[in-house]
N, C-alpha and C positions, 0 to 999 in steps of 0.2 A: 544501338540498332545494328543488324547485320547486315553487309551489302553482298550482292550477288555478282560473281567476277566470272566474266565470260570470255574466253579467249577463243577467237576464230583462226585456226591455223590452216593454209592450204597445204595440202599434203602433195608432196611430188611425187612423181608417177615415173616410172622407169622400168627398164627392161629385168626380168627375175632367171635367174637361172635354176636348171632342172638339177634335184639330188637325188630324187628318189629312184631313178631308173635311168640306165644307159642310153636308153631309145629317147630322141629328142620328143619333147610334147608339144601338143597343137599349140598356138600363139593363142593367148586370151585377152582380148582386147580389154582395157581399163573400163570404168563406168563412169562415175562422175567424182572421182577424187579419193576413192580407196585408197589404202594405202599399198596393198599387194594383191592384185587381181580385182575382180569387178564386184569389189561388195556394194550391195545395195545401201544394206543399214549401218554396216561398218561394226566391227567388233573394238574391244579395247587394244586387241592386240592384231594386227595385220587385216586389217577390215575385208574379208572375205566374202562370199556371196550372202551369207547370213550372220556374218560377223567371227569367220576363221580366218586362218592366216591361208587361205586357199592359194589359188594359182601356184606355180611352182617354186614359191619361196624358199630360199634356203635358209633364212634367217626369221622366217615368219612374217616378213614384211615390215618391220620394226615401227610399226603403227605410225609408218608417215614419218618426217623428218621433222614436223613441226614439234610444239611443246606440248601437244594435245590436251588445249585447255592448261589446267596447272598441272596436268598429270605428270608429274616427275620430268622426265626428257622424252618424252614423246611415248612412253610405255615400255619400251625396250622390251619389247614381248617375249621374255624366256628365250628360247632358241626356237619358238613358232611350232612348237611341237611336232610332231609326223606328219611334213608338210606334204605335199603330193597334187595331184591333179583333182582334189577333192573341189568340188562347187559349191559344197556346204560349210568349205570353212576348215575342214579336217579337225584336228583336234586342239592345233594351237595353242595348248597349254589352257584349256579351258575358257579360252577367248569368248565365243560364243556371245554374250551379252554385253561383254567387255568387261568383266569383273563387277561385282556391285561393289567393289572399293570400301568394303568393311561396313560401317556405317555412316560414310563421308555421304551425307546429303541424300539427292535420289540416286545414287550409285553410281554416277561419275560418267557412264557407257561411253566409255574413252574414243573417241573418234568416230562418230555418226555417219560414217562414209564419207556425206559432202564435206562436212564443214571439218573434216580431219580432228574431230573427238572436241567435244565442248566440256569434256568432263563434269559432267552432269551438273548441278548449280554449286559447282564448286566448293563442296563439301560445308554444305549451311550449317550441319551440327558440329564442323570442326574436328580438331583431333586430326591424327594422321590416319587415312583413309584406307586402311586396310591394304594388303599385298593381293591383288588383284592377280588373277593370271597374264594381265597385260600390261604390266608392271606398277609401280607404285603411284598412286592417285595424290601426289604432291602432299602440300598438306592442308590441303581442301580448304583452301580460305581460314577467314577467322573466326574464332568460336563464339564471338559475341557476347562472350560471358562479362558482362560489366562489372566493375568491382563493387564489391559489397559496402552499401552506404555505411557512414559513420554512424555509430550509437547514438542516440541520443543523450543528451547529461542530464540527471535527474535534478528534479527542483530543489530547491534550497531550502531546508529544515526552518521553520521560524525559531529566532534566538528564544532562549529561555530566560526571561525575566528574573530579577532578583525577588526575594519574598518582599522587600519594601514595594519595589517597583509593581509589583503584582498585587498585593493585599492592601496596602497603605495602613489607615488606621484602624483595619481589622486584626492586623498582627498587634498582642499588647492591650489589646480592648478590654476594659473592664465595667461592670456594670453591678450597683451594690443595692439592694433593697433593706435598708436599717428599719429597726424598729420604730413607731411613731407614738408608742407608749409605752409603760414599764408594769404592766400589772404582773402581778403573782401568779403568773400560769404559764401554760406551754405556747400557746398563740399571743398574738399582737396586734396592734392597727399597724395598717401599714405606713410606713414613712415617707413613702414617694421612691423615686429612683434616680439614680446619679450615674452618667457616664463618662468615662474618660475621653470620649469622642465628641460630646454633644455639650455645647454652653461651657465649655472649662469646668467641667464636673458639677455643674449647678445642678441643684434638686429639684426634680419636678413633683408635685404633690399629686395624690390621688384628685381624680375628676370627676364628677357623678357617680360619686361610691366605687367607682373602679380604678384599678392601677392599670395601667398600658404604656409601656415603653414600646416605639415604634424606631430603629436606629437603620437608618440606608447607609452603605458603605461602598463607594465604586470599587470596581475591578478594573485593572490595568491589562497590560498584554497586547496583543494583536487581536482585533474585533472577532470572536465566533471561534476563537480557537480554545480548545478544553485542556485545561491547564489541573494538575493533580497535587492539592494541596495537602501535606501532613500537617494536622493540627493537633495541639494537645488542649485537651478541656480541662478546666480547675473548675472547683465550686462546690458550696453549699446549698442544698434544693432540697425543698419539700416534694413529694411523688406527686406524679398526676398519672390518671391513666386516660389514654389516649386512644380514640376510634380509629379506625383502617389505617393503621401503621405496622411496620415490620419490625418488631422488637428482637433485641440481641437476644433477649431472655426467652423469646417465647413465650409460653404461658405461666414461665417460674417467677417468682420473685426477684426482683431485683436485689445484687448485694448491696448492702447499706454502708458497708464499711471500705468503700474504694475498689473492689476486688471484682471479679465476673462472676457472672453475666453483668453488664453494666446496665443504666440507665437510658442508653443509645437505641434510637428508634428512627426508622426512617419512613417516606410516602413519596409517593409523585408530587409534583408542584400541584399547589392547588387541591389539593384533598381536604376534604371535612374532617376533624378530627374533635368535634365537640360534642358527641351525641354518646359518650359514654361516662360512667361514673359520675363523681360530685364534680360539677362544674366550677366549682369555689375554690378549688386546688390550682395553684399556679402552673402557668408553662413556661417552659424556656425553649425558644422555638430560633432556628436558624435556616433561613430559605434563600437559596440560587438562582436568581434570574440570569437570563442571557442577553445578549446585546441588544435583542428587540422589545425586552422588557417583558416577557413572558418567564412564567414560573417554570423552573426545569427539575428542583428537587428542593426536598424539605426534609428537615431533621432536630431531631429530639434529645433532649439531654437527661429527663428527669423521668422517662417514661418507667411506671411501674405496672403490677396486675392488680392493685388496689391501691387506695389512700389512706391516709391516718395521718395521726399527729407525732410524725418521727421526720428525721432529714437523712438524706444521703449524702454521702461524701463523693465528689465527681472528680477521680484523677484518671483519664485515662487517654487513648490516642488515637485518632481515626484519619482516616484519608479521604478528602471530599475534591469533587470534580468541581472546578469554579469555570465560568465562562468569558473570555477576554473581551473587554468592552462591557461587560456586564455590573452586574451588583449582588451583594449581599445584604438581606433583612434580617435584622436581629430583633425579636418581639419578646417581651416579658410580659404577660397578662395575669391580672386577679381579679377576677369577678367581682369580688365584695371588699377589697381593699384591707384584708386581713390576712394574716399569713401564720406560718409555723415558726417558730422561734429555733434557735440552733442548740436543740436537747437534747441530741445522740440521738442512735438507732433505734431507741425504745421511746424516747418523748418523756413527757411527764415533768413538771415542774417539783422543785425547783431546778433550773437549768445549768446553775453557775459552774457546778461540777462536770456537768454533759458537755457543754459546748466543745467543739473541735474546730482545730485548725488543720490548713492541708499547705504541705511544703510546695512552695513555689519557688525555690531557689536556683530550680532550671530554667524557669522561664526568662526569654530574652526577647523585647526587653522588660526589666522590672516594671511590677506595677508600682503606682506611686504610694507613698507610704501615706501620705493623708488621708487615700481613700481606703486603701484595705488594710486597715489596723485589726489584724484579726485576734481574739474570735468575737470581739463587740461590736466591729465595726463604727466606733465612736461611743457606745454604749457600754455598761458594766456587763460582764460574760453572762450574767442571768437574763439580759435582754439582748442577746444577738440574733442580727437577721440573717438574710442568705444574700449570695454573691455568686459572681460568673465571670471568670478569666479565659481570654482566648490565645494561645500562643503558638504562631502559625510556626514550624521548624525547617520545614523546607517545600520546594517546587518544583515540579518538572511537567514537560509534555505529557498531556493524557495518554494512556497504551490504547 
């Protein structure tokens, strides 16, 4: 806040000596307190009739002997200009209105006759109030410029959890669907599903002619915070034509040997994927839910532009956004509990020489050997089934 400083100084009156002529000048009685002469409104230098240093002032009246408000030392109005008997104040060094004292407040109007100069409003805009003809206007009060506020400190970013803290059993999750019988052909009856995270890997058989695994895995971290998880997906899977998804391959055919384009596809959470192609082919689904239980995004491992009796190697890395406090739901679904054997990129029996394995040596943690016995999954190579392994490589705050 700025404060207005007003000083009231009584200006001493006194006799002045003539200096403009040898002849003695008539005596001019003072008015009510001008510095020299009978200044009515007073200037900042020698309050003459209208503010000049009139009268016969030799030194221009010296603007009284007070302090002229905070106007320096009373204005010391230069040398009073060319004084004389001027009733209009003479020139008195541009006294007139007392010098507008630079930009100091309301101009200072140093000495307004009666009060001996109030120095305006003591220079509310601060700074040194310019060199008026009636002297310097002091330092014109305070500038009132408060110190700058201290910058606020930024919020603290959430800590990044470890892979284990964020993803738990999702990291290293393995699901297998071995054959349930051993026909001499390139497909077989589904033998159920087994998960490394459910019932200690116990087998879950088909029900009502369908195979369906629904596995919910919680996500750690801070509720609602988005984390990017870099995940390597491995497996051997039959193809599926999904509706309403965005495929990495676009309209092209997926590379069946583990190259690009892969079988990766994605869609908004809750999208209907079930109205294209043969609905009897298996799905491999990865659904992300937020901390309020709402579906956010869905991903699919084995997307192709058609279906057939062949399998695709899955061996690629993707980044998926997970929600702190949410969950991931993994789903494998087979509408007729029958699946394509691991009989290579072209299919066709016999399958023994075509069954393929995927190198998972870099996965951490390593899948348990009793479950992932490639290629047969506990059966001979001629009757090998399908599988899916998830390896979370690292996590970070989402961009």
